[in-house]
C-alpha positions as CSV (number, residue, x, y, z in Angstrom):
1,X,76.1,49.1,139.7
2,X,74.9,48.1,136.4
3,X,73.5,50.4,133.7
4,X,69.8,51.1,134.1
5,X,68.0,53.1,131.3
6,X,64.4,53.9,130.2
7,X,63.4,55.0,126.8
8,X,60.2,56.4,125.1
9,X,59.7,57.5,121.5
10,X,58.8,61.3,121.7
11,X,58.5,63.5,118.6
12,X,59.6,60.7,116.1
13,X,62.9,60.0,117.9
14,X,63.8,57.9,121.0
15,X,64.4,59.7,124.4
16,X,66.8,57.6,126.5
17,X,67.5,58.2,130.3
18,X,70.4,56.0,131.4
19,X,72.2,55.8,134.9
20,X,74.8,53.4,136.5
21,X,77.8,53.7,134.0
22,X,79.0,57.2,134.3
23,X,80.3,59.1,137.6
24,X,79.4,56.6,140.0
25,X,80.8,58.6,142.9
26,X,78.5,61.5,142.3
27,X,75.5,61.4,144.5
28,X,73.3,61.0,141.2
29,X,74.2,61.0,137.7
30,X,72.5,60.3,134.4
31,X,73.0,60.8,130.6
32,X,70.0,61.9,128.3
33,X,70.1,61.0,124.8
34,X,67.7,62.4,122.1
35,X,68.7,61.4,118.5
36,X,72.3,62.0,118.4
37,X,72.4,64.7,121.3
38,X,73.7,63.5,124.6
39,X,73.8,65.4,127.9
40,X,75.4,64.4,131.1
41,X,74.1,65.5,134.5
42,X,75.5,65.0,137.9
43,X,74.5,66.0,141.4
44,X,76.6,66.4,144.5
45,X,76.0,67.7,148.0
46,X,77.7,69.0,151.0
47,X,76.7,70.0,154.6
48,X,75.4,73.6,155.0
49,X,77.8,76.4,155.7
50,X,78.0,77.9,159.1
51,X,75.4,80.6,159.5
52,X,73.9,80.2,156.0
53,X,70.2,81.1,155.9
54,X,69.3,80.3,152.4
55,X,69.5,77.3,149.9
56,X,72.7,77.6,148.0
57,X,71.9,75.7,144.7
58,X,74.3,76.0,141.8
59,X,73.6,74.8,138.5
60,X,76.3,75.0,135.8
61,X,75.7,74.0,132.2
62,X,78.7,73.7,129.8
63,X,79.0,72.9,126.2
64,X,82.0,70.9,125.1
65,X,82.9,72.0,121.6
66,X,84.1,68.4,121.0
67,X,80.4,67.5,120.9
68,X,80.2,68.8,117.4
69,X,83.8,68.0,116.3
70,X,85.1,71.6,116.9
71,X,88.1,73.4,118.7
72,X,87.3,76.4,120.9
73,X,88.1,79.7,119.1
74,X,90.5,82.1,120.3
75,X,94.3,81.6,121.3
76,X,93.6,79.3,124.1
77,X,92.2,76.2,122.8
78,X,90.1,75.3,125.9
79,X,86.6,76.3,127.1
80,X,86.8,79.3,129.2
81,X,84.2,81.2,131.2
82,X,80.7,80.4,130.6
83,X,79.1,81.8,127.3
84,X,75.9,83.9,127.4
85,X,74.0,80.8,125.8
86,X,75.6,78.6,128.8
87,X,74.4,81.1,131.5
88,X,71.0,81.4,130.0
89,X,70.6,77.5,130.0
90,X,71.9,77.4,133.5
91,X,69.2,79.8,134.5
92,X,66.5,77.7,132.4
93,X,67.3,74.5,134.4
94,X,67.7,76.3,137.7
95,X,64.3,78.4,137.9
96,X,61.9,75.3,137.9
97,X,64.3,73.2,139.9
98,X,64.7,75.4,142.7
99,X,61.1,75.6,144.1
100,X,60.9,71.7,144.5
101,X,63.5,71.6,147.2
102,X,61.9,71.6,150.6
103,X,61.7,74.6,152.8
104,X,64.5,75.0,155.4
105,X,66.8,72.7,153.4
106,X,70.2,74.7,153.4
107,X,72.7,72.0,152.2
108,X,75.0,73.0,149.4
109,X,73.9,71.4,146.3
110,X,75.7,71.6,142.8
111,X,74.2,70.4,139.6
112,X,76.6,69.7,136.7
113,X,75.4,69.5,133.2
114,X,77.7,68.9,130.0
115,X,77.0,68.3,126.4
116,X,78.9,65.4,125.3
117,X,77.6,65.1,121.8
118,X,75.2,67.3,119.6
119,X,73.5,66.8,116.3
120,X,73.2,70.5,115.6
121,X,69.6,69.9,114.8
122,X,68.2,70.2,118.6
123,X,69.2,72.7,121.2
124,X,70.5,70.5,124.1
125,X,69.1,73.0,126.8
126,X,65.8,71.2,127.3
127,X,67.7,67.8,127.5
128,X,69.9,69.6,130.2
129,X,66.7,70.4,132.3
130,X,65.7,66.6,132.0
131,X,69.1,65.5,133.1
132,X,69.2,67.8,135.9
133,X,65.8,66.5,137.2
134,X,66.6,62.9,136.8
135,X,69.9,63.0,138.7
136,X,68.5,65.0,141.5
137,X,65.5,62.5,141.6
138,X,67.5,59.4,142.0
139,X,70.1,61.0,144.6
140,X,69.6,61.2,148.1
141,X,69.0,65.0,148.0
142,X,65.6,65.9,149.3
143,X,63.4,66.7,146.2
144,X,59.5,67.1,146.1
145,X,58.9,65.5,142.9
146,X,60.6,65.3,139.4
147,X,59.9,67.8,136.6
148,X,60.9,67.8,132.9
149,X,61.6,70.5,130.2
150,X,60.2,70.3,126.6
151,X,60.3,72.7,123.5
152,X,57.3,73.4,121.4
153,X,57.1,75.1,118.0
154,X,54.2,76.0,115.7
155,X,54.6,75.7,112.0
156,X,51.7,76.1,109.6
157,X,49.3,76.2,112.6
158,X,50.5,72.8,113.9
159,X,52.3,72.4,117.2
160,X,55.6,70.5,117.1
161,X,57.4,68.9,120.0
162,X,61.2,69.1,120.2
163,X,61.3,71.2,116.9
164,X,64.6,71.1,114.8
165,X,66.6,74.4,114.2
166,X,64.9,74.3,110.7
167,X,61.4,74.0,112.1
168,X,62.2,76.9,114.6
169,X,63.3,79.0,111.7
170,X,59.8,78.7,110.3
171,X,58.0,78.7,113.7
172,X,55.9,81.6,115.0
173,X,56.6,80.2,118.4
174,X,59.5,79.1,120.4
175,X,58.2,77.6,123.7
176,X,60.0,76.0,126.7
177,X,57.7,74.4,129.3
178,X,58.7,72.8,132.5
179,X,56.5,71.2,135.1
180,X,55.6,68.3,137.2
181,X,53.1,65.7,136.4
182,X,50.1,68.0,137.7
183,X,51.5,71.6,137.3
184,X,53.4,73.9,134.9
185,X,56.2,75.7,136.9
186,X,58.3,77.4,134.3
187,X,57.4,79.0,130.9
188,X,60.0,80.6,128.4
189,X,58.6,82.1,125.2
190,X,59.8,83.9,122.2
191,X,57.0,84.6,119.6
192,X,56.1,86.5,116.5
193,X,53.1,88.3,118.1
194,X,51.3,85.1,119.1
195,X,47.9,85.4,120.6
196,X,47.3,84.4,124.3
197,X,45.0,81.7,123.0
198,X,47.8,80.1,120.8
199,X,50.3,80.4,123.8
200,X,48.1,78.8,126.3
201,X,47.3,76.0,123.6
202,X,51.0,75.5,123.2
203,X,51.6,75.3,127.0
204,X,49.0,72.5,127.3
205,X,50.4,70.7,124.2
206,X,53.8,70.8,125.8
207,X,52.8,69.7,129.3
208,X,51.3,66.5,127.8
209,X,54.9,65.5,127.0
210,X,56.1,66.8,130.2
211,X,54.0,64.2,131.9
212,X,55.4,61.5,129.6
213,X,59.1,62.4,130.5
214,X,58.2,62.6,134.3
215,X,56.7,59.1,134.1
216,X,60.1,58.0,132.7
217,X,62.0,59.8,135.5
218,X,59.6,58.0,138.0
219,X,60.5,54.7,136.6
220,X,63.9,55.2,136.9
221,X,63.4,56.3,140.6
222,X,61.7,53.0,141.1
223,X,64.8,51.1,139.7
224,X,67.7,53.1,140.7
225,X,66.7,55.8,143.3
226,X,68.1,56.2,146.8
227,X,66.4,57.1,150.0
228,X,66.2,60.9,150.5
229,X,68.3,62.1,153.6
230,X,68.4,65.7,154.9
231,X,67.9,68.2,157.7
232,X,65.3,71.0,157.6
233,X,65.8,74.1,159.6
234,X,62.5,75.3,161.2
235,X,62.1,78.4,163.1
236,X,61.0,78.0,166.8
237,X,57.1,78.1,167.0
238,X,57.4,79.9,170.4
239,X,59.7,82.6,169.1
240,X,57.4,83.2,166.1
241,X,54.5,83.6,168.4
242,X,56.5,86.3,170.5
243,X,57.5,88.1,167.4
244,X,54.0,88.0,166.0
245,X,52.7,89.3,169.3
246,X,55.0,92.3,169.2
247,X,55.2,93.1,165.5
248,X,52.4,91.9,163.2
249,X,49.8,94.8,163.8
250,X,52.5,97.3,163.4
251,X,53.9,95.6,160.2
252,X,50.3,95.6,159.0
253,X,49.9,99.4,159.6
254,X,53.4,100.0,157.7
255,X,52.2,98.1,154.8
256,X,49.9,100.0,152.4
257,X,51.9,103.2,152.8
258,X,53.3,104.6,149.5
259,X,57.1,105.0,149.3
260,X,59.7,102.1,149.2
261,X,62.1,103.6,151.3
262,X,59.8,105.0,154.0
263,X,58.4,101.6,154.3
264,X,61.9,100.0,154.3
265,X,62.9,102.4,157.1
266,X,60.1,101.8,159.3
267,X,60.4,98.1,158.8
268,X,64.0,98.3,159.9
269,X,63.4,100.4,162.7
270,X,60.7,98.1,164.1
271,X,63.0,95.0,163.5
272,X,65.6,96.5,165.6
273,X,63.3,97.4,168.4
274,X,61.9,93.9,168.4
275,X,65.5,92.1,168.4
276,X,66.5,94.5,171.3
277,X,63.4,93.6,173.2
278,X,63.4,89.9,172.8
279,X,67.3,89.5,172.8
280,X,69.2,92.3,174.1
281,X,73.1,92.0,174.0
282,X,74.6,92.0,177.2
283,X,76.5,95.3,178.1
284,X,78.8,94.1,180.7
285,X,82.3,94.0,179.4
286,X,83.1,91.0,181.6
287,X,80.3,89.0,179.9
288,X,81.6,85.5,179.0
289,X,82.2,84.9,175.3
290,X,79.7,82.0,175.2
291,X,77.0,83.9,176.6
292,X,77.6,86.8,174.3
293,X,77.8,84.4,171.3
294,X,74.4,82.6,172.5
295,X,72.9,86.2,172.5
296,X,74.0,86.9,169.0
297,X,72.5,83.5,167.9
298,X,69.3,84.4,169.6
299,X,69.1,87.8,167.7
300,X,69.7,86.1,164.4
301,X,66.8,83.7,165.2
302,X,64.6,86.8,165.9
303,X,65.3,88.4,162.7
304,X,64.6,85.3,160.9
305,X,61.2,85.1,162.7
306,X,60.6,88.7,161.9
307,X,61.2,88.2,158.4
308,X,58.7,85.2,158.3
309,X,56.0,87.1,160.2
310,X,56.6,90.1,157.6
311,X,55.9,87.6,154.9
312,X,52.8,86.1,156.5
313,X,51.4,89.8,157.2
314,X,52.3,91.0,153.7
315,X,50.4,88.0,152.1
316,X,47.4,88.1,154.4
317,X,47.1,91.9,153.5
318,X,47.2,91.2,149.7
319,X,44.6,88.4,149.9
320,X,42.4,91.0,151.7
321,X,43.1,93.5,149.0
322,X,45.7,95.8,150.5
323,X,48.9,96.0,148.6
324,X,52.2,97.0,150.1
325,X,51.9,100.5,148.3
326,X,48.1,100.8,148.5
327,X,47.3,100.1,145.0
328,X,44.4,98.1,143.8
329,X,45.0,94.7,142.4
330,X,44.5,95.8,138.8
331,X,46.3,99.3,139.3
332,X,49.4,100.3,137.4
333,X,51.9,102.4,138.9
334,X,52.1,105.9,137.3
335,X,54.0,105.7,134.0
336,X,56.2,108.6,132.5
337,X,58.2,108.5,129.2
338,X,60.7,110.8,127.8
339,X,62.6,110.4,124.5
340,X,65.7,112.3,123.2
341,X,66.9,112.9,126.6
342,X,70.7,112.6,125.6
343,X,72.7,114.5,123.0
344,X,74.9,113.0,120.5
345,X,73.6,109.2,121.0
346,X,71.7,107.7,118.2
347,X,68.6,107.3,120.2
348,X,67.7,107.5,123.9
349,X,64.6,107.2,126.1
350,X,63.9,107.5,130.0
351,X,61.0,105.0,131.0
352,X,59.8,105.4,134.6
353,X,56.9,103.2,136.2
354,X,56.6,104.2,140.0
355,X,60.0,103.7,141.6
356,X,61.3,101.7,138.7
357,X,63.4,103.8,136.1
358,X,65.3,102.6,133.1
359,X,67.6,104.9,130.8
360,X,67.9,103.3,127.5
361,X,70.3,104.1,124.5
362,X,70.5,102.9,121.1
363,X,73.6,102.6,119.0
364,X,73.6,102.0,115.4
365,X,76.5,100.3,113.7
366,X,77.5,98.4,110.4
367,X,78.1,94.6,109.9
368,X,81.7,94.9,111.4
369,X,79.9,95.6,114.7
370,X,77.8,92.4,114.7
371,X,78.5,89.8,117.5
372,X,79.7,86.5,116.0
373,X,78.1,83.7,118.1
374,X,79.9,80.4,117.9
375,X,78.6,77.4,119.8
376,X,77.2,74.0,119.3
377,X,74.7,75.0,116.7
378,X,75.4,76.7,113.5
379,X,77.7,79.9,113.8
380,X,75.8,83.1,113.1
381,X,76.3,86.8,113.3
382,X,74.0,88.6,115.8
383,X,72.8,92.2,114.5
384,X,70.6,92.9,117.5
385,X,71.6,92.9,121.1
386,X,70.4,94.3,124.4
387,X,72.7,94.8,127.5
388,X,71.1,95.2,130.8
389,X,72.9,96.9,133.9
390,X,71.7,96.8,137.4
391,X,74.0,98.9,139.6
392,X,73.7,98.6,143.3
393,X,72.8,102.3,143.7
394,X,69.4,101.6,141.9
395,X,68.3,100.0,145.1
396,X,70.2,102.2,147.5
397,X,72.6,99.7,148.4
398,X,76.6,99.2,148.5
399,X,77.7,95.9,146.8
400,X,81.0,94.9,145.3
401,X,81.3,96.2,141.8
402,X,81.7,93.2,139.3
403,X,81.0,92.5,135.8
404,X,77.5,91.5,134.8
405,X,75.9,88.7,136.7
406,X,73.6,85.8,135.6
407,X,70.6,87.8,136.6
408,X,71.7,90.8,134.5
409,X,72.3,88.5,131.7
410,X,69.1,86.9,131.9
411,X,67.0,90.1,132.1
412,X,68.8,91.6,129.2
413,X,68.1,88.3,127.1
414,X,64.5,88.7,127.9
415,X,64.1,92.3,126.9
416,X,66.1,91.5,123.8
417,X,63.6,88.6,123.0
418,X,60.9,90.8,123.4
419,X,61.8,93.4,120.9
420,X,63.4,91.3,118.2
421,X,60.2,90.4,116.4
422,X,59.3,93.9,115.6
423,X,62.7,94.9,114.1
424,X,63.0,95.5,110.3
425,X,64.7,92.9,108.3
426,X,68.5,93.3,107.3
427,X,67.3,94.0,104.0
428,X,65.2,96.8,105.1
429,X,67.4,98.2,107.7
430,X,71.1,96.9,107.5
431,X,72.2,98.6,110.7
432,X,73.8,96.4,113.6
433,X,71.7,97.6,116.7
434,X,72.7,97.6,120.4
435,X,70.5,98.8,123.2
436,X,71.9,99.6,126.5
437,X,69.4,99.6,129.7
438,X,70.9,101.2,132.6
439,X,68.4,100.7,135.6
440,X,68.7,103.9,137.7
441,X,65.9,103.0,140.3
442,X,64.4,99.6,140.9
443,X,61.2,98.6,142.9
444,X,60.1,95.5,140.8
445,X,59.8,94.9,136.9
446,X,63.1,96.4,136.0
447,X,63.3,93.9,132.9
448,X,59.8,95.0,131.7
449,X,60.9,98.6,132.1
450,X,63.9,97.8,129.7
451,X,61.5,96.4,127.3
452,X,59.5,99.6,127.2
453,X,62.4,101.9,127.3
454,X,64.3,100.0,124.8
455,X,61.3,100.3,122.3
456,X,61.1,104.1,122.8
457,X,64.7,104.4,122.3
458,X,64.5,102.5,119.1
459,X,61.8,104.7,117.8
460,X,63.9,107.8,118.8
461,X,66.8,106.4,116.8
462,X,64.6,106.3,113.6
463,X,64.6,102.3,113.6
464,X,61.6,101.5,111.5
465,X,60.1,98.9,114.0
466,X,56.8,97.3,112.9
467,X,54.9,98.1,116.0
468,X,55.5,99.3,119.6
469,X,56.3,96.7,122.3
470,X,55.4,96.9,126.2
471,X,56.0,94.6,129.1
472,X,54.4,94.1,132.4
473,X,54.7,91.6,135.2
474,X,51.7,89.8,136.9
475,X,52.3,88.4,140.3
476,X,50.2,86.1,142.5
477,X,49.5,85.4,146.1
478,X,47.9,81.9,146.9
479,X,46.7,80.3,150.1
480,X,44.7,77.2,149.6
481,X,41.8,78.0,147.5
482,X,42.2,81.8,147.9
483,X,44.2,83.4,145.1
484,X,44.8,87.0,144.0
485,X,46.6,88.3,140.9
486,X,48.6,91.5,141.0
487,X,49.3,93.8,138.0
488,X,52.7,95.4,138.0
489,X,54.4,93.9,141.1
490,X,56.8,95.8,143.2
491,X,59.8,94.4,145.0
492,X,57.8,93.3,148.1
493,X,55.3,91.5,146.0
494,X,58.0,89.8,144.1
495,X,59.9,88.8,147.4
496,X,56.8,87.6,149.4
497,X,54.8,86.4,146.5
498,X,54.3,83.2,144.8
499,X,54.7,84.1,141.0
500,X,56.6,86.6,138.6
501,X,54.9,86.2,135.2
502,X,56.5,88.6,132.8
503,X,54.8,89.1,129.5
504,X,55.8,91.4,126.6
505,X,54.0,92.1,123.4
506,X,52.3,94.5,121.0
507,X,48.7,95.3,120.6
508,X,48.3,92.3,118.4
509,X,50.1,89.6,120.2
510,X,52.8,88.4,122.6
511,X,56.5,88.6,121.7
512,X,58.0,87.2,124.9
513,X,57.2,85.4,128.3
514,X,59.2,84.5,131.3
515,X,57.4,82.8,134.1
516,X,59.2,82.2,137.6
517,X,57.2,80.7,140.5
518,X,57.9,79.7,144.2
519,X,55.3,77.0,144.5
520,X,55.0,73.7,142.9
521,X,53.2,75.0,139.9
522,X,50.3,76.6,138.1
523,X,47.2,75.1,136.6
524,X,46.1,76.0,132.9
525,X,43.3,78.2,134.5
526,X,45.7,80.4,136.4
527,X,47.8,80.6,133.3
528,X,45.0,81.9,131.1
529,X,44.0,84.3,133.7
530,X,47.3,85.8,134.0
531,X,47.8,86.1,130.3
532,X,44.5,88.0,130.0
533,X,45.6,90.3,132.8
534,X,48.9,91.0,131.3
535,X,47.2,92.0,128.0
536,X,44.9,94.4,129.8
537,X,48.0,96.0,131.5
538,X,50.0,96.0,128.3
539,X,47.4,97.9,126.5
540,X,47.4,100.8,129.1
541,X,51.1,101.0,129.1
542,X,51.2,101.2,125.1
543,X,48.9,104.0,125.2
544,X,51.3,106.1,127.5
545,X,54.3,105.3,125.2
546,X,52.5,106.1,121.9
547,X,51.2,109.4,123.5
548,X,55.1,110.4,123.8
549,X,56.2,109.1,120.5
550,X,53.5,107.6,118.0
551,X,55.9,106.2,115.5
552,X,59.6,105.8,114.7
553,X,61.3,109.0,113.6
554,X,61.4,109.4,109.8
555,X,65.2,109.9,109.8
556,X,68.2,108.5,111.9
557,X,70.3,110.5,114.0
558,X,72.8,112.8,112.2
559,X,75.5,111.2,114.4
560,X,74.7,107.8,113.2
561,X,76.6,106.2,110.3
562,X,75.0,106.4,106.9
563,X,74.7,103.0,105.4
564,X,73.7,101.8,102.0
565,X,74.1,98.4,100.4
566,X,74.9,97.5,96.9
567,X,74.5,94.0,95.4
568,X,77.3,93.1,92.8
569,X,77.8,90.1,90.8
570,X,80.0,87.7,92.6
571,X,82.4,87.6,89.6
572,X,83.1,91.3,90.2
573,X,84.1,90.9,93.9
574,X,87.8,90.3,92.9
575,X,87.8,93.4,90.7
576,X,86.3,95.5,93.4
577,X,89.0,94.4,95.9
578,X,91.7,94.4,93.6
579,X,95.2,92.7,94.0
580,X,96.0,92.9,97.6
581,X,93.1,95.1,98.4
582,X,94.5,97.9,96.2
583,X,91.2,99.0,94.7
584,X,89.0,98.6,97.8
585,X,91.6,100.6,99.9
586,X,92.0,103.3,97.4
587,X,88.2,103.8,97.3
588,X,88.1,104.0,101.0
589,X,90.9,106.5,101.0
590,X,89.4,108.6,98.3
591,X,85.9,108.8,99.8
592,X,86.5,108.5,103.6
593,X,83.8,105.7,103.6
594,X,84.2,102.1,105.0
595,X,83.4,99.5,102.4
596,X,82.8,95.9,103.3
597,X,82.2,93.0,100.9
598,X,80.4,89.7,101.6
599,X,80.9,86.6,99.8
600,X,77.4,86.9,98.2
601,X,78.1,90.0,96.6
602,X,76.5,92.2,99.2
603,X,78.5,95.5,99.7
604,X,78.1,97.6,102.6
605,X,79.1,101.2,102.4
606,X,79.0,103.4,105.6
607,X,80.3,106.7,106.7
608,X,78.9,109.5,109.1
609,X,79.2,111.7,106.0
610,X,76.2,111.1,103.6
611,X,78.2,112.6,100.7
612,X,81.0,110.3,101.2
613,X,78.6,107.3,101.1
614,X,77.1,108.3,97.9
615,X,80.5,109.0,96.2
616,X,81.6,105.6,97.3
617,X,78.4,104.0,96.2
618,X,78.8,105.6,92.6
619,X,82.4,104.3,92.4
620,X,81.5,100.8,93.3
621,X,78.6,100.7,90.9
622,X,81.0,102.0,88.3
623,X,83.7,99.5,89.0
624,X,81.4,96.6,89.3
625,X,78.9,97.4,86.7
626,X,79.1,95.9,83.2
627,X,79.5,98.1,80.4
628,X,76.5,97.9,78.0
629,X,76.3,98.7,74.3
630,X,73.9,101.6,73.7
631,X,74.3,103.1,77.2
632,X,75.6,106.7,77.8
633,X,78.3,107.1,80.4
634,X,79.9,110.3,81.9
635,X,83.7,109.8,81.8
636,X,87.0,111.6,82.0
637,X,89.6,112.0,79.3
638,X,92.8,110.3,80.5
639,X,94.8,110.1,77.3
640,X,94.9,111.6,73.8
641,X,96.3,110.0,70.7
642,X,96.3,111.3,67.0
643,X,93.6,108.8,66.3
644,X,91.3,109.7,69.2
645,X,90.9,110.0,72.9
646,X,90.8,107.4,75.7
647,X,88.1,108.1,78.2
648,X,87.6,106.4,81.6
649,X,84.1,105.5,82.0
650,X,84.4,103.5,85.1
651,X,87.5,103.1,87.5
652,X,90.1,100.9,85.9
653,X,87.9,100.7,82.6
654,X,88.7,102.8,79.5
655,X,87.3,103.2,76.0
656,X,88.5,104.7,72.7
657,X,86.6,107.6,71.2
658,X,87.9,107.6,67.7
659,X,88.5,111.1,66.2
660,X,85.7,110.4,63.9
661,X,83.2,109.9,66.8
662,X,84.4,113.0,68.8
663,X,82.1,115.4,66.9
664,X,79.5,115.9,64.4
665,X,81.7,118.4,62.7
666,X,85.2,117.8,61.0
667,X,87.9,117.2,63.7
668,X,91.6,117.8,62.6
669,X,92.9,116.6,65.9
670,X,91.3,115.1,69.2
671,X,92.7,118.2,71.1
672,X,90.6,120.5,69.1
673,X,87.5,119.0,70.9
674,X,88.8,117.5,74.3
675,X,91.6,118.0,76.8
676,X,93.1,115.5,79.2
677,X,91.1,115.8,82.4
678,X,87.9,116.8,80.6
679,X,84.6,115.2,81.8
680,X,82.5,114.0,78.7
681,X,79.4,112.1,78.0
682,X,79.9,109.2,75.7
683,X,77.8,106.3,74.4
684,X,79.2,102.6,74.1
685,X,78.7,101.7,70.5
686,X,80.9,98.6,70.5
687,X,82.4,96.0,72.5
688,X,84.6,93.7,70.3
689,X,85.5,90.1,70.8
690,X,88.5,91.1,72.7
691,X,86.4,93.1,75.1
692,X,87.8,96.5,73.6
693,X,85.3,99.2,74.1
694,X,84.5,101.8,71.4
695,X,82.7,104.9,72.6
696,X,81.1,107.8,70.7
697,X,80.5,111.4,71.8
698,X,78.8,112.1,68.3
699,X,76.1,109.7,69.1
700,X,75.4,111.6,72.4
701,X,75.1,114.8,70.5
702,X,72.6,113.2,68.2
703,X,70.6,111.6,71.0
704,X,70.4,115.0,72.8
705,X,69.6,116.9,69.6
706,X,72.7,119.0,69.9
707,X,75.4,119.9,67.6
708,X,79.1,121.3,67.8
709,X,79.7,124.7,66.2
710,X,81.3,124.5,62.8
711,X,85.0,124.7,62.7
712,X,86.5,128.3,62.2
713,X,88.8,127.5,59.2
714,X,87.5,125.6,56.1
715,X,87.6,121.8,56.1
716,X,90.8,120.7,53.9
717,X,90.2,118.5,50.8
718,X,90.4,114.8,51.4
719,X,93.7,114.6,49.6
720,X,95.1,117.6,51.1
721,X,97.9,117.2,53.6
722,X,96.8,117.3,57.2
723,X,98.1,120.2,59.2
724,X,100.5,118.7,62.0
725,X,99.0,118.4,65.5
726,X,100.4,119.8,68.8
727,X,103.5,118.2,69.8
728,X,103.1,115.1,72.0
729,X,104.3,115.1,75.5
730,X,107.4,113.1,75.9
731,X,109.0,111.5,78.8
732,X,111.8,113.8,80.5
733,X,115.1,113.7,78.7
734,X,113.5,112.9,75.4
735,X,113.0,115.4,72.6
736,X,110.1,115.4,70.3
737,X,110.8,114.4,66.8
738,X,109.5,116.3,63.7
739,X,106.5,114.7,62.1
740,X,108.2,113.9,58.7
741,X,110.9,111.9,60.8
742,X,108.6,109.6,62.5
743,X,108.9,107.0,59.8
744,X,112.4,106.3,58.4
745,X,112.2,103.8,55.6
746,X,114.9,101.3,55.0
747,X,116.9,101.2,51.8
748,X,114.3,99.9,49.0
749,X,111.4,100.4,51.2
750,X,108.6,102.9,49.9
751,X,107.4,105.7,52.0
752,X,103.7,105.0,53.1
753,X,101.1,107.4,51.9
754,X,99.7,110.0,54.2
755,X,103.0,111.3,55.7
756,X,104.4,108.3,57.2
757,X,101.7,107.5,59.8
758,X,102.1,103.8,59.6
759,X,101.7,101.5,62.6
760,X,100.2,104.5,64.6
761,X,98.3,102.5,67.0
762,X,101.3,100.4,68.3
763,X,102.2,103.1,70.8
764,X,99.4,101.6,73.1
765,X,97.9,102.8,76.3
766,X,99.0,104.1,79.5
767,X,101.4,101.8,81.3
768,X,100.9,100.6,84.8
769,X,97.0,101.1,84.6
770,X,94.6,98.0,84.8
771,X,91.8,98.4,82.3
772,X,88.7,96.5,81.7
773,X,89.8,95.8,78.0
774,X,92.9,95.4,76.0
775,X,94.3,98.7,74.5
776,X,93.4,99.2,70.9
777,X,96.1,98.2,68.4
778,X,94.5,100.0,65.5
779,X,93.0,103.3,65.0
780,X,90.3,102.0,62.7
């Protein structure tokens, strides 16, 4: 088979769909190229497994690091289990694809999607959706009609098709639309409080390009498509009528009663009664195996027919205005909110809506706790994450206990996306934030409960969010021209209904949307009506939430780490860290705080102890601050010489206070004024060409209008011999020498005037200490 391709220019670049070259043994394969991004898609099928009663579609999207010339991170230089991004993209492709396979088609179908090349300007996820649709459309797998995915951004009031990553950084909207030629059947939105009008207009804008890409796939089908082959399992019409006669009226009576468990128990009891009545198992132990097996198959068929009748009855009741729990179509289940429900955690909230309950907790951390995300796009650190957990006890079931599944990852991502736009910037609130949503009960809309509960937990933790966020799900049942929208759907309405339209936002706009449907798609009118209904319900829930906690708490939890940010000159980073980390490690040991330094000069200081944070900040500022002439500092006397005192005004930085600058009175010896270890306020009066710092205590006294007391003994005459000062401390084993012996002239050499004090500065400074200047060689 020769290569067959179709192409069209969309958004200023060529979109090319090609088949016939790669993976010719697959039942359908294509490559989709947009710019320099290439995604390969292949579909294969197998006969249905024995006893299967559902459509086992598998969509697997993988990103090869070679696509951007990178090695996988970690010890094993090979791609491992799917990343969160790969799982979310697999779901993005699966959700609009699944409704377009015929009902009763139970063959195993796998769709494989691989990114072969990426330009790091466009997210390959929408190209993967196009590749999946095209591969299935040209294969022999039964498929109603092709679909396409597009991404839409909005910058400066203008919609953009297939925006780049730079465009999305400025966009108020990140919208993915999928659909057929005539309908929209998947929507995924992340927005910065976009209005319903803007979102609806963006969907219509994107769908115009969906139609163009669908036309390309239809052209490819005409040139390279295979005939569709498949078997479709249908329920025996006669059996359906028998089950309807026995159970329809009683199912209708059960529906409309409050209580999920009560309804479920009543339905289960009725099901067993119908099964035993229509297909009782033989009780004779000598019954042949084939007869017994046939009876069991008949029971299985009765159960499938019962579920079908239950779906028909439930849908008909909803169309007549009777919901399974008895509510009206616009009614929201009772909502209760609690905050601060757990001790010690940084923030917590319990959100309950009917029989759906989410316990949300917030943990605040530092930049060390950020999640490093390394994929095909630019590597980045994620400072906000929401993890959703759905244990089996939340629905009263027993299931194998495993790690988070694709559904949990997808629901957590939706709730995370809904809250991210209202978070403060990193400059305003530098904490890393993690929310855990534990679903304790579930009867529909647990992801929306996670958005509401997560928002309350953030406010309880003292995170200064800009506005509260709430979420609600809108359902739909449609038969022909009859259509009913349902506010705040429960599990049965999700199971038997046609739509789950989740919308999150503030009072001023939408922050996230996720649309899943089971029909071919929605019209623009239905989408607009659903958005308006969601806004109406969102306002009711926001009122309930703000009654519990109107605004974020003014202070974070006492158990949360205290965090401050200091900006330093990048030239000072080395000084702060020190050789081998000596300086920064000493600061952390002395203060008990954690200090992290970024390449741009941002310093994060954190500790549970606020005093430790402040102490560390002062020390960091002292080390990295530039000494300025005319500025006053508080320092510590670290060394005394006859000509003055050395004062440490910043860690590792000393200056000399000459004896003449120690006081506004006469000073015979520096120790008459200061001692080693004394704290003293000094003013920088000079920094010479060699970086040596000269300080003055006398200038501080003058500035503050103070004066030292006059000395007790009269000041000696200028030419009078100075009285000897106290003996200098000497290293062990060395005896102090008398003053007059400090200078021993060689024969013929004259004794210097002043008692032999020549070269007095040559004794230098403290050995082993790194200063910010060279030690003074001269006293004057």
